[in-house]
N, C-alpha and C positions, 0 to 999 in steps of 0.2 A: 234282664241282664243276660248277655250272651254266654252260652256254655261252649267251651272249646273242647275238642276231642270227643265229639258225640259218637256213640255207637248204638245205632237203632236196629233192634233185632225184631223181625216180624214173623209171625206164623199165621197163615190164613188158610181157610178152606173155601174153595171156589167152585162154581158150577161150569164156568167157561174158561178153562185154563188156556194159557198160551202153549201151543204144542209145536210150533215150527221155529227153527233157528233164526230165519229171516225176521219173523214177528218179534222174537225176544230181543234181537239186536236192536230193532226200531224202539222197543219199549225202554231198553237201557239207555239209549241215546236220549230219548225224551225225558226220562227221569233226571238225567244229568243236567239237561237244559232247564228243567222246571226248578231245580234247587240251585241254579246258577253256579254250576261247577264247570271245570274244564277237562275234557278227556285228554289223557297223555297216551294211552294204549288201549286198543280194543274198540268195541266190545268183542269179546271171544265167547262163542256159543257153540255148544255141541248137544246133539240129541243122544241120550243114553238109552240103549235098547234092552239092557239086562233086566230080566224079569225081576220084580221086587224093588228095582230102582229105576224103572222106566220113567223117562221124562227129559225135560230140557234144562241144561245148566248154562248159566252165563256169568261173566265177570267182566267189569270195565274198571280200568285204572283211571283215577282222576287225580288231578294235580295235588289234592289234599288227602288222598288215600284210595278207597275202592268201594265198589258196590258189587255184591255177589248174590245170585239167586239160583234155587233149584225148584222146578215144578214137577211133582210127581203126578202123572196123568192117568195112572192105572185105576184109580179109585174115584167114586162119585160121592161126595165132592172130592176134587183133586186137592192135594196138599202143596202149599207153597211156603218155603222158608227163604227169607231174604235178610241180608245184612247191608246196612249203610253206615259206613264209618268215614268220618271226616274231622280234620282239625279246624275246619272253617265252619262258620255258623250255617245251618240249614233249617228248613221248615219241616218238622215231623208231619204235619198235616198235609203238606203238599206231596210228601212221599206216600202216605197212606191213600190219598186220593187217587193215586195211580193204579190202585188195585180195583177200583169201582167197576171198570170194564170187564173184569174177570168174573163178575157176579159173585161178590163175596157173601158167603153164608155166616162166616165166623172170621174174626181177625183179633189177634192179640199182638201186643207189642210192648217192648221194654226199651227204655232209653237209658243208657249208661253214660255217665260222664267219666270217660277213661282218664282224664287228667287227675281226677281224685282217687283213682284205684290205688290200693296199697299192694305193692308186691310182697311176697313172702319174705324175700331177702331184705326188705326195708324195716321190718319189725324189730 
């Protein structure tokens, strides 16, 4: 049964992180294509050089919402946090598979059905 308003939250530790803006733009375009979505703006990517937050950040707006990622590359393994949100159906497994090339040592994810979330004001 399809779940609408999926919010996939991913935390991964990787040995070969993406460190360039060009490479992350390509990765974001690829993931959008893999889950059969349509880009409306972006991807927008920037390398952050501030110590303690060093790494590459990217976001792409899709017709049904967004994908955002930050890769902290100062540590080994590197830390990756990624959000994929869409009100259209997509495959969690296809998204997770896109992390394989980064040589994942650990990956955790949570899938929220935001259509069923209860707002505090609704109680």
